[in-house]
Residue, then its C-alpha position, 0 to 999 in steps of 0.5 A: m496506594e496508586v488507586g487511592a490517590s487517583a480516587v482522591t484526585f477524582g473526588v477533588l475534581a468533582v468537588q471543584v466542579a460542585n463549588g464552581i456551580k455553587k458560586t455561579w448559582e449564588f451569584w445569580e441568586s444575588v441579582k435583583d429583579a432577575p428574569e424568571e429564567v434565571y430562577s429556573m436555571i438556579t434550581d437546575l444548578k443547585s441540582l447539579e451541585t448536589t450531583f457532583n457532590e455525590i460523585a465526589y463522595d462516591g469517587c473517594h470510595t471507588k476506583d478512578d474512571a478515566t472517562l469520568t475524570s475527563a468528563l469532570q475536567n470538561c465540566s470544570s472548564k465549562v463551569e468556569k466559563l459559565y461563571a465568567d459569562s454570568i458576571l459579564d451578562s450581569n454587567q451588560v444587564s446593569l448597563n442596559e438598565g442604566k441607559a433605559q433610566e437615562v432615556 
């Protein structure tokens, strides 16, 4: 029973990472007139989302792996920071565009 519970936890963590990645690429996809690099990043993030969803599916059917769990926890915190930084960067771009229009 303990192995099953840890595998579910592992799977849930992978889903949380995938959801955070999705939230980040959806945010950037909504930005109008974004630089070309953003569209490249969105493609990469979509691929990562798919990968983490597959990890979640596999994680629910296999024994928990401490190394992968640690990696997922690290990814989770990085994705949260990426999303927070994305919002801040977007606000900075908006502010800079506003200044350019005023000049």
